C-alpha positions in Angstrom: -1.0 43.2 114.0 -0.4 41.6 110.5 -1.0 37.9 110.9 0.5 35.6 108.2 -1.9 33.2 106.6 -1.3 29.7 107.7 -3.5 27.9 105.2 -1.4 28.0 102.0 -2.9 26.7 98.8 -1.5 23.4 97.8 0.2 23.5 94.4 0.9 20.4 92.3 4.5 21.2 91.3 4.7 18.0 89.2 1.9 19.0 86.9 3.2 22.6 86.7 6.7 21.4 85.7 5.3 18.9 83.2 3.2 21.7 81.5 6.1 24.1 81.5 8.6 21.7 80.1 6.3 20.3 77.5 4.3 23.4 76.3 6.3 26.3 77.5 5.9 29.3 79.8 2.7 30.6 78.2 0.9 27.3 78.9 2.2 27.3 82.4 0.9 30.9 82.9 -2.5 29.8 81.7 -2.4 26.7 83.9 -1.6 28.8 87.0 -4.4 31.3 86.3 -7.0 28.6 85.7 -6.1 26.3 88.6 -4.7 28.5 91.5 -5.7 31.7 93.3 -2.0 32.9 93.4 0.0 34.5 90.7 2.6 32.8 88.5 5.5 34.4 90.2 4.3 33.1 93.6 4.1 29.5 92.2 7.7 29.9 90.8 9.0 31.2 94.1 7.3 28.4 96.0 8.5 25.8 93.5 12.2 26.9 94.1 11.8 26.8 97.9 9.5 23.9 98.5 9.8 21.4 95.6 12.5 19.0 94.5 12.9 20.9 91.2 15.5 23.3 89.9 15.4 25.6 86.9 18.1 25.2 84.2 18.2 28.6 82.5 20.4 27.4 79.6 17.9 24.8 78.7 14.8 26.7 79.8 13.5 23.6 81.7 12.9 22.3 85.2 14.8 19.3 86.5 14.9 17.4 89.7 17.5 18.7 92.1 20.7 16.6 92.2 20.7 14.7 95.5 24.3 13.4 95.0 23.2 10.8 92.4 25.0 10.3 89.1 21.8 10.0 87.0 21.8 13.8 86.4 24.9 13.3 84.2 22.9 11.5 81.5 20.6 13.2 79.0 17.0 12.0 78.8 15.5 10.8 75.5 13.6 14.1 75.3 16.7 16.1 75.7 18.5 14.1 73.0 15.6 14.4 70.5 14.8 18.1 71.0 17.7 20.5 71.1 17.5 23.3 73.7 15.4 26.2 72.5 17.8 29.1 73.4 20.9 27.4 71.9 19.1 26.7 68.7 18.0 30.3 68.4 21.6 31.5 69.0 23.0 29.1 66.3 20.3 30.2 63.9 21.0 33.8 64.5 24.8 33.3 64.1 24.1 31.5 60.8 21.9 34.3 59.6 24.5 36.9 60.6 27.2 35.0 58.7 25.1 34.8 55.6 24.1 38.4 55.8 27.7 39.4 56.1 28.6 37.4 53.0 25.8 39.0 51.0 26.8 42.5 52.1 30.4 41.8 51.2 29.4 40.5 47.8 27.1 43.5 47.3 29.9 46.0 48.0 32.2 44.1 45.6 29.6 44.2 42.7 28.7 47.8 43.6 32.1 48.9 42.2 30.9 47.9 38.7 27.1 48.3 38.7 25.0 51.4 39.4 21.2 51.4 39.4 19.5 54.7 38.5 15.9 53.9 39.3 14.4 57.4 38.4 15.9 57.1 34.9 15.3 53.3 34.8 19.0 52.7 33.9 21.6 50.2 34.9 25.2 51.3 34.3 27.9 48.7 34.2 31.5 49.7 34.2 32.8 47.0 31.8 36.4 48.1 31.9 36.7 47.9 35.7 34.8 44.6 35.9 37.0 43.0 33.2 40.2 44.4 34.9 39.1 42.6 38.1 38.6 39.3 36.2 34.9 39.3 35.7 33.3 38.3 32.4 30.2 40.1 31.3 27.4 38.5 29.3 24.4 40.2 27.8 21.1 38.3 28.0 
């Protein structure tokens, strides 16, 4: 019947983790395809089961499992100097959303007074309404 292979390929988890943490998942995928006869997912499954590493999804990095020591509470120099990728993207996206909302609000405010007629190549400005709202209009 179906015999399970006993001779499993030896995987250097330390080098895999170093490549993943330094260069990202794409480089780790390339490393696995060049160095091993197993697929990336197999390496990750074996890493979780057989190695002293754990994956921190919020930081998108591998770390040594906590063996009851307090050293895991401190950030490394690398963590201090490089902010986590995913959190940086979220902050950047939130900033972009806030700026976009301000631009849209401003556009709707000015749209009450200014109309663009592109076919006729005209810009119509309602001076009376703009002045009533406290705007001053200058011609250049």
